[in-house]
LUMPAVO-897014 format. One record per residue: x, y, z of N, C-alpha, C in turn; residue in three letters. Coordinates in steps of 0.1 Angstrom, whole numbers, padded with zeros to 4 digits, always signed. Layout:
REM LUMPAVO-897014
XYZXYZXYZala/...
This chain:
REM LUMPAVO-897014
-0204+0023-0460-0204+0013-0472-0212+0019-0483met/-0225+0022-0478-0233+0029-0489-0246+0036-0484asn/-0251+0040-0491-0267+0048-0484-0278+0039-0482asp/-0278+0026-0482-0289+0019-0484-0290+0015-0468val/-0305+0015-0462-0308+0012-0450-0317-0005-0451arg/-0309-0012-0443-0318-0026-0439-0330-0023-0432ala/-0338-0031-0439-0350-0027-0434-0359-0038-0427lys/-0361-0040-0413-0363-0053-0405-0373-0060-0412lys/-0388-0051-0417-0398-0055-0425-0396-0064-0435tyr/-0384-0059-0440-0384-0067-0454-0372-0080-0449leu/-0368-0082-0436-0360-0093-0433-0346-0088-0439gly/-0343-0077-0439-0329-0075-0448-0315-0077-0439gln/-0304-0084-0443-0294-0084-0436-0284-0085-0444his/-0279-0074-0452-0267-0072-0459-0253-0078-0457phe/-0249-0087-0468-0237-0094-0467-0228-0080-0468leu/-0216-0087-0459-0208-0073-0464-0194-0082-0465thr/-0194-0096-0466-0179-0102-0465-0179-0106-0481asp/-0169-0100-0486-0168-0105-0503-0163-0119-0506ser/-0153-0125-0493-0149-0138-0495-0161-0148-0495asn/-0172-0143-0491-0182-0153-0485-0190-0150-0499ile/-0193-0143-0505-0198-0137-0516-0195-0142-0525ala/-0181-0144-0530-0174-0152-0540-0176-0165-0538arg/-0176-0170-0528-0180-0185-0526-0193-0188-0532lys/-0204-0178-0529-0216-0181-0529-0219-0182-0546ile/-0215-0173-0551-0213-0169-0565-0207-0187-0573ala/-0197-0190-0567-0191-0200-0570-0198-0216-0567gly/-0212-0213-0562-0217-0223-0559-0225-0229-0573thr/-0229-0221-0581-0235-0223-0591-0226-0232-0602leu/-0235-0239-0609-0228-0248-0618-0221-0242-0632ser/-0211-0247-0638-0206-0242-0649-0217-0242-0660glu/-0227-0253-0660-0235-0255-0669-0248-0244-0670thr/-0246-0236-0656-0257-0229-0652-0257-0216-0665ala/-0268-0211-0672-0267-0200-0681-0272-0189-0680glu/-0288-0191-0671-0297-0182-0665-0299-0182-0652gln/-0297-0171-0647-0298-0170-0631-0309-0159-0627val/-0314-0164-0615-0324-0155-0610-0317-0152-0595val/-0312-0139-0590-0308-0140-0579-0317-0130-0571glu/-0325-0133-0558-0332-0130-0551-0327-0120-0541ile/-0330-0109-0540-0330-0101-0528-0311-0094-0528gly/-0310-0090-0541-0292-0085-0541-0289-0075-0531pro/-0299-0068-0524-0295-0057-0516-0287-0047-0523gly/-0275-0047-0516-0265-0037-0523-0253-0044-0531thr/-0259-0053-0535-0253-0061-0547-0234-0068-0546gly/-0235-0071-0531-0222-0076-0526-0222-0091-0535met/-0235-0098-0536-0233-0112-0543-0234-0109-0558leu/-0240-0097-0560-0244-0092-0576-0228-0097-0581thr/-0222-0086-0576-0207-0080-0583-0201-0094-0588arg/-0201-0105-0580-0193-0117-0582-0201-0127-0592phe/-0213-0128-0593-0225-0134-0602-0219-0123-0615leu/-0219-0114-0618-0217-0108-0628-0204-0112-0635leu/-0193-0118-0624-0178-0119-0631-0184-0134-0639glu/-0193-0142-0636-0194-0152-0636-0197-0154-0652arg/-0205-0144-0659-0206-0140-0675-0221-0154-0677ser/-0227-0153-0669-0241-0161-0673-0246-0153-0689phe/-0251-0162-0694-0259-0157-0704-0271-0146-0698lys/-0278-0149-0688-0288-0137-0681-0283-0140-0668arg/-0284-0127-0661-0287-0127-0647-0298-0118-0646leu/-0307-0121-0637-0317-0110-0637-0320-0113-0623val/-0316-0099-0612-0319-0098-0599-0332-0091-0598pro/-0339-0100-0586-0353-0093-0583-0353-0087-0568val/-0355-0075-0567-0354-0070-0553-0366-0060-0551glu/-0370-0060-0541-0383-0054-0537-0383-0043-0530ile/-0370-0038-0527-0366-0027-0517-0363-0016-0532asp/-0371-0002-0531-0369+0005-0541-0356+0015-0539ser/-0352+0016-0522-0339+0022-0520-0326+0012-0528glu/-0329-0001-0527-0319-0007-0530-0317-0012-0545ser/-0329-0008-0552-0326-0011-0567-0323+0006-0572val/-0324+0016-0569-0319+0026-0572-0301+0026-0570val/-0298+0020-0558-0286+0018-0555-0278+0008-0568phe/-0286-0002-0569-0279-0012-0579-0278-0007-0591leu/-0290+0001-0596-0289+0008-0607-0275+0018-0613lys/-0274+0024-0601-0263+0033-0601-0250+0026-0603lys/-0248+0014-0596-0235+0010-0591-0232-0003-0602asn/-0243-0005-0608-0241-0024-0613-0250-0020-0631tyr/-0244-0009-0636-0251-0007-0650-0249-0015-0659pro/-0242-0026-0657-0238-0036-0668-0251-0048-0664gln/-0258-0043-0656-0270-0055-0655-0281-0052-0667leu/-0279-0042-0672-0284-0039-0686-0300-0039-0687asn/-0308-0037-0676-0321-0032-0675-0327-0046-0673asn/-0317-0056-0668-0326-0071-0663-0330-0070-0649glu/-0325-0056-0639-0330-0056-0628-0347-0057-0628leu/-0354-0065-0621-0363-0062-0617-0368-0057-0604ile/-0376-0049-0604-0380-0045-0589-0397-0046-0590glu/-0398-0056-0578-0408-0063-0577-0407-0074-0564gly/-0419-0081-0564-0418-0091-0552-0416-0108-0558asp/-0407-0111-0554-0401-0124-0561-0417-0135-0562phe/-0421-0135-0548-0430-0145-0547-0441-0141-0555leu/-0445-0126-0565-0458-0124-0573-0456-0126-0586lys/-0440-0131-0588-0437-0130-0604-0442-0142-0612leu/-0446-0140-0625-0445-0155-0635-0432-0161-0638asn/-0427-0167-0634-0412-0166-0638-0410-0174-0652leu/-0422-0182-0657-0421-0183-0669-0424-0173-0683ser/-0429-0162-0677-0427-0151-0684-0414-0145-0686asp/-0407-0149-0674-0395-0142-0673-0382-0148-0684ile/-0383-0160-0681-0373-0171-0687-0377-0180-0696phe/-0371-0177-0707-0375-0192-0716-0367-0205-0714gln/-0371-0216-0710-0362-0228-0707-0357-0227-0692gly/-0347-0232-0689-0340-0236-0676-0335-0228-0669glu/-0334-0225-0657-0326-0216-0652-0325-0219-0636phe/-0314-0210-0627-0311-0212-0616-0315-0204-0605ala/-0317-0206-0591-0319-0196-0584-0310-0194-0573ile/-0303-0184-0572-0297-0179-0560-0299-0170-0551thr/-0291-0166-0539-0292-0155-0533-0287-0153-0518gly/-0288-0141-0511-0286-0141-0495-0303-0140-0493asn/-0305-0155-0495-0322-0152-0490-0327-0145-0478phe/-0340-0134-0480-0347-0129-0469-0351-0139-0459pro/-0347-0144-0447-0352-0154-0440-0364-0152-0437tyr/-0371-0141-0438-0390-0143-0434-0394-0151-0446asn/-0387-0152-0458-0397-0156-0469-0392-0167-0476ile/-0380-0174-0470-0372-0185-0476-0379-0197-0478ser/-0388-0201-0469-0397-0214-0471-0402-0211-0485ser/-0411-0198-0481-0420-0195-0496-0411-0194-0508gln/-0401-0190-0507-0390-0190-0518-0392-0207-0525ile/-0386-0216-0516-0385-0227-0519-0398-0234-0524leu/-0408-0233-0519-0422-0237-0523-0426-0230-0537phe/-0424-0219-0539-0426-0214-0553-0417-0222-0564lys/-0402-0221-0559-0392-0229-0569-0401-0242-0573ala/-0406-0248-0565-0412-0264-0567-0422-0261-0578leu/-0426-0250-0579-0442-0247-0588-0434-0246-0600asp/-0424-0244-0601-0414-0244-0613-0405-0254-0617tyr/-0409-0260-0606-0396-0275-0609-0389-0277-0626tyr/-0400-0279-0634-0394-0279-0646-0382-0274-0652pro/-0381-0258-0647-0374-0251-0650-0363-0248-0643gln/-0361-0253-0631-0353-0248-0619-0345-0262-0615val/-0332-0259-0624-0323-0269-0624-0315-0270-0610thr/-0312-0256-0605-0308-0255-0592-0307-0244-0580glu/-0307-0245-0570-0309-0236-0560-0299-0237-0551ile/-0293-0226-0551-0279-0221-0543-0280-0207-0534thr/-0277-0208-0520-0277-0192-0513-0277-0199-0499gly/-0278-0185-0494-0276-0185-0478-0293-0186-0474met/-0295-0194-0461-0305-0193-0456-0302-0193-0439phe/-0312-0193-0431-0307-0193-0418-0306-0209-0413gln/-0296-0211-0408-0290-0224-0404-0299-0233-0400lys/-0308-0230-0391-0321-0238-0386-0327-0246-0399glu/-0331-0234-0408-0339-0238-0420-0331-0247-0429val/-0317-0245-0431-0307-0251-0439-0306-0268-0433ala/-0307-0267-0424-0305-0280-0415-0317-0290-0417glu/-0331-0283-0419-0339-0290-0421-0342-0293-0433arg/-0335-0287-0444-0342-0290-0459-0333-0304-0461ile/-0319-0304-0454-0311-0313-0459-0311-0322-0448val/-0320-0327-0440-0322-0334-0430-0327-0345-0434ala/-0323-0361-0429-0327-0373-0436-0339-0379-0428gly/-0347-0388-0430-0361-0392-0424-0352-0398-0411his/-0364-0396-0398-0360-0398-0385-0352-0390-0379gly/-0350-0379-0388-0342-0368-0377-0351-0360-0375asn/-0354-0354-0362-0363-0344-0358-0364-0332-0361lys/-0354-0327-0373-0358-0317-0380-0360-0321-0394thr/-0364-0333-0397-0372-0333-0409-0387-0336-0412tyr/-0388-0325-0419-0403-0322-0420-0407-0321-0433gly/-0419-0309-0436-0428-0314-0449-0418-0303-0460ile/-0405-0297-0455-0398-0289-0466-0387-0300-0469leu/-0383-0309-0463-0371-0318-0463-0378-0327-0475ser/-0387-0332-0472-0399-0344-0478-0398-0338-0495val/-0404-0327-0495-0408-0322-0508-0396-0317-0514leu/-0387-0311-0509-0375-0309-0517-0366-0317-0523leu/-0363-0327-0512-0358-0338-0514-0363-0350-0524gln/-0376-0347-0526-0383-0357-0539-0376-0355-0556val/-0376-0339-0554-0372-0334-0568-0357-0329-0567tyr/-0352-0330-0556-0335-0322-0557-0328-0329-0548tyr/-0311-0331-0550-0304-0334-0542-0296-0325-0536glu/-0298-0326-0521-0298-0312-0512-0284-0316-0506thr/-0276-0307-0505-0264-0303-0500-0259-0293-0489ser/-0255-0295-0480-0252-0285-0471-0239-0281-0470tyr/-0232-0270-0474-0223-0268-0477-0212-0259-0469leu/-0218-0249-0461-0209-0241-0454-0217-0234-0443phe/-0213-0233-0430-0221-0223-0419-0212-0209-0418thr/-0221-0200-0418-0219-0185-0420-0220-0178-0408val/-0211-0170-0401-0212-0166-0390-0219-0152-0390his/-0233-0145-0378-0239-0134-0380-0228-0124-0381glu/-0216-0124-0380-0208-0112-0383-0205-0105-0396gln/-0211-0113-0407-0201-0109-0419-0217-0102-0425val/-0225-0100-0416-0239-0091-0423-0242-0077-0413phe/-0248-0071-0421-0252-0058-0413-0266-0053-0417ser/-0273-0055-0405-0270-0059-0393-0268-0070-0391pro/-0260-0075-0380-0259-0088-0376-0275-0095-0375pro/-0277-0105-0380-0290-0112-0377-0286-0120-0362pro/-0295-0124-0356-0297-0131-0340-0291-0146-0346lys/-0290-0151-0356-0290-0164-0358-0277-0165-0363val/-0273-0177-0367-0263-0183-0378-0270-0187-0389lys/-0259-0186-0401-0268-0189-0415-0259-0197-0423ser/-0261-0203-0433-0256-0217-0441-0259-0212-0455ala/-0248-0218-0457-0248-0220-0477-0253-0234-0481val/-0265-0236-0487-0266-0251-0491-0268-0249-0507ile/-0268-0259-0511-0271-0261-0527-0282-0276-0529lys/-0289-0273-0538-0299-0282-0543-0300-0284-0557leu/-0295-0295-0564-0296-0298-0574-0307-0307-0579val/-0315-0304-0592-0326-0311-0595-0322-0325-0600arg/-0330-0335-0593-0326-0351-0597-0326-0352-0614arg/-0318-0363-0616-0318-0365-0632-0329-0377-0631thr/-0332-0384-0619-0343-0394-0622-0357-0391-0613asp/-0364-0379-0617-0373-0377-0613-0387-0386-0611pro/-0394-0387-0601-0405-0396-0599-0418-0394-0613pro/-0419-0403-0619-0425-0402-0632-0440-0407-0627ser/-0451-0399-0635-0465-0406-0630-0468-0400-0618gly/-0459-0392-0613-0465-0389-0602-0474-0375-0597leu/-0486-0377-0594-0495-0362-0589-0490-0353-0579asp/-0484-0345-0584-0472-0336-0574-0486-0328-0564lys/-0494-0326-0567-0505-0319-0558-0507-0329-0548gln/-0511-0340-0550-0515-0351-0543-0503-0354-0534leu/-0491-0355-0540-0479-0356-0531-0479-0342-0519leu/-0483-0332-0522-0482-0320-0513-0493-0324-0502phe/-0505-0328-0506-0519-0330-0496-0516-0341-0488thr/-0505-0350-0492-0502-0363-0483-0493-0358-0473val/-0481-0353-0476-0473-0349-0470-0475-0337-0456val/-0484-0330-0461-0486-0318-0455-0499-0326-0443lys/-0507-0331-0449-0517-0340-0439-0509-0351-0430ala/-0496-0357-0434-0493-0365-0424-0486-0358-0416ala/-0482-0345-0417-0471-0337-0407-0480-0331-0398tyr/-0492-0324-0402-0503-0317-0397-0506-0324-0381asn/-0505-0339-0381-0505-0348-0371-0498-0354-0371gln/-0484-0351-0370-0472-0360-0368-0471-0368-0357arg/-0475-0366-0345-0479-0375-0335-0488-0390-0339arg/-0497-0387-0346-0503-0401-0350-0500-0405-0358lys/-0504-0421-0362-0500-0429-0369-0502-0422-0384thr/-0500-0428-0394-0505-0425-0406-0516-0430-0409leu/-0521-0437-0403-0537-0441-0407-0545-0435-0401arg/-0543-0428-0391-0553-0418-0388-0547-0402-0388asn/-0537-0400-0394-0531-0386-0402-0539-0385-0416ala/-0538-0399-0421-0543-0397-0435-0556-0402-0439leu/-0564-0400-0425-0577-0407-0430-0586-0396-0438ser/-0582-0383-0441-0592-0378-0450-0585-0377-0461ser/-0575-0381-0466-0572-0386-0479-0572-0397-0486val/-0573-0407-0476-0575-0420-0481-0577-0430-0472cys/-0587-0439-0475-0592-0451-0465-0577-0458-0462asn/-0568-0455-0450-0558-0466-0446-0558-0480-0442met/-0572-0484-0446-0577-0498-0440-0572-0508-0454gln/-0571-0501-0464-0570-0508-0475-0556-0517-0474val/-0554-0531-0476-0542-0536-0476-0530-0533-0484pro/-0534-0528-0495-0520-0518-0504-0516-0508-0495leu/-0516-0501-0487-0514-0493-0479-0509-0494-0463leu/-0512-0508-0461-0508-0515-0446-0495-0513-0441ser/-0485-0514-0452-0470-0511-0447-0467-0499-0442glu/-0475-0489-0445-0471-0477-0436-0481-0475-0427trp/-0492-0478-0427-0503-0475-0415-0499-0469-0403ser/-0489-0479-0399-0489-0474-0383-0474-0468-0381val/-0470-0464-0393-0457-0452-0389-0462-0442-0387lys/-0451-0432-0382-0453-0421-0383-0445-0412-0394arg/-0451-0399-0399-0447-0391-0407-0431-0390-0408ala/-0423-0389-0398-0408-0389-0398-0403-0401-0399glu/-0411-0412-0402-0402-0422-0402-0401-0432-0417gln/-0409-0418-0427-0409-0423-0441-0400-0413-0450leu/-0391-0419-0456-0386-0415-0465-0389-0410-0474ser/-0382-0402-0484-0392-0390-0493-0395-0403-0506pro/-0385-0412-0507-0390-0423-0517-0406-0434-0512glu/-0404-0433-0499-0416-0437-0492-0429-0426-0497asp/-0428-0420-0491-0439-0408-0492-0442-0408-0509phe/-0435-0408-0518-0437-0410-0536-0442-0422-0538val/-0441-0434-0530-0448-0446-0533-0461-0446-0527arg/-0462-0442-0513-0475-0441-0508-0483-0432-0518leu/-0476-0423-0523-0488-0411-0529-0490-0417-0543thr/-0483-0426-0545-0487-0434-0561-0498-0441-0557lys/-0497-0450-0545-0508-0460-0541-0519-0451-0541asn/-0519-0441-0535-0531-0436-0534-0537-0433-0547ile/-0529-0427-0555-0536-0423-0571-0541-0434-0572gln/-0532-0446-0571-0540-0460-0578-0553-0463-0573gln/-0556-0461-0560-0567-0464-0552-0578-0454-0557leu/-0574-0443-0554-0587-0432-0560-0589-0434-0577asn/-0577-0441-0581-0585-0445-0597-0596-0454-0599his/-0592-0467-0588-0597-0478-0590-0613-0477-0583glu/-0613-0466-0573-0624-0461-0566-0634-0454-0573leu/-0631-0446-0583-0638-0437-0592-0647-0442-0598lys/-0664-0438-0596-0669-0442-0602-0670-0438-0616pro/-0674-0451-0627-0671-0450-0639-0686-0449-0648ser/-0691-0440-0654-0707-0436-0658-0706-0444-0674phe/
């Protein structure tokens, strides 16, 4: 197929099925104009993304061997190809305005990619692509589900999530030991206003770090759960709260912190 070796330490599993690649490229909205592709590898997905004729397509690849291959085989990228670590890039320096994210994501950093996307939430309109099936299911899980966790809550506060289709191991080289899935996240048109995003992250992570405890105990380091305003949630556990519940809880803590703040 090519002379690029898949490197285990980079979590590389090259997609070999052109039909799957075409379907992933087709998951991006017609309105998408600027797109970053993470981990293009040997360019199987890149080929179909180029056919979409986006205003800008910026592949980001950390593997120098893959970069050489891509430059040779996809000269139409017109110097947009970035050799580097996506997690270390300042995306606002690369893109003016909004952009979408796609890719056959390296499974060993897929959660970190999503947390980084949240940092750029005002610019990231949608995220589509391939994840380990277990992670994909966690992202789209509803509250009360045993797979519902930190990633589910934080992403669903800001994005509508959809599980699109499952992908078999044999369409990769080398085949991973797990099944994969393609999902799509579309930024909500009604994001929570006046929400302290950093406090939301703190509340959700504190709730899940001690998920067997009631929120009164799990969040004791974040706020005083004896306050009547928060009693609605105090005896519940993290997985029982919907993303909307976590938003309301965080806003209540914001309000309490403001009221308790000493004035001089």
